[in-house]
C-alpha positions in Angstrom: -47.4 3.9 11.0 -44.7 3.7 8.4 -42.9 0.4 8.3 -39.1 0.3 8.2 -37.5 -2.3 6.0 -34.0 -2.2 7.3 -32.5 -5.6 7.4 -30.8 -5.3 10.7 -34.0 -4.1 12.4 -35.9 -7.0 10.8 -33.5 -9.5 12.5 -31.6 -10.3 9.2 -28.2 -9.5 10.6 -26.5 -12.1 8.4 -27.9 -10.6 5.2 -27.1 -7.1 6.4 -23.5 -8.1 7.1 -23.2 -9.8 3.7 -24.5 -6.7 2.0 -22.1 -4.5 3.9 -19.2 -6.7 2.9 -20.3 -6.6 -0.8 -20.4 -2.8 -0.6 -17.0 -2.7 0.9 -15.5 -5.0 -1.7 -17.1 -3.1 -4.5 -15.8 0.2 -3.2 -12.3 -1.3 -2.8 -12.3 -2.7 -6.3 -13.5 0.6 -7.7 -10.6 2.4 -5.9 -8.0 -0.1 -7.2 -9.3 0.4 -10.8 -9.2 4.2 -10.3 -5.6 4.1 -9.1 -4.5 1.9 -12.0 -6.2 4.2 -14.6 -4.8 7.4 -12.9 -1.3 5.9 -12.8 -1.5 5.1 -16.5 -2.8 8.5 -17.4 -0.2 10.3 -15.3 2.6 8.3 -16.9 1.4 9.3 -20.4 0.5 13.0 -19.7 3.4 13.8 -17.3 6.2 12.2 -19.5 7.6 15.6 -20.2 8.7 16.0 -16.6 11.1 13.0 -17.0 13.2 14.9 -19.6 
């Protein structure tokens, strides 16, 4: 029988919750960085629309 190594199934709910929070924070930071870079690029490449 194949063993499953899922933290929540193994009773490690604290570790699973911490990992979920880290994934959420990492995704949020990546999105914020993406928005900052996209804003900078749009300001530079779409400057002709302001004229």
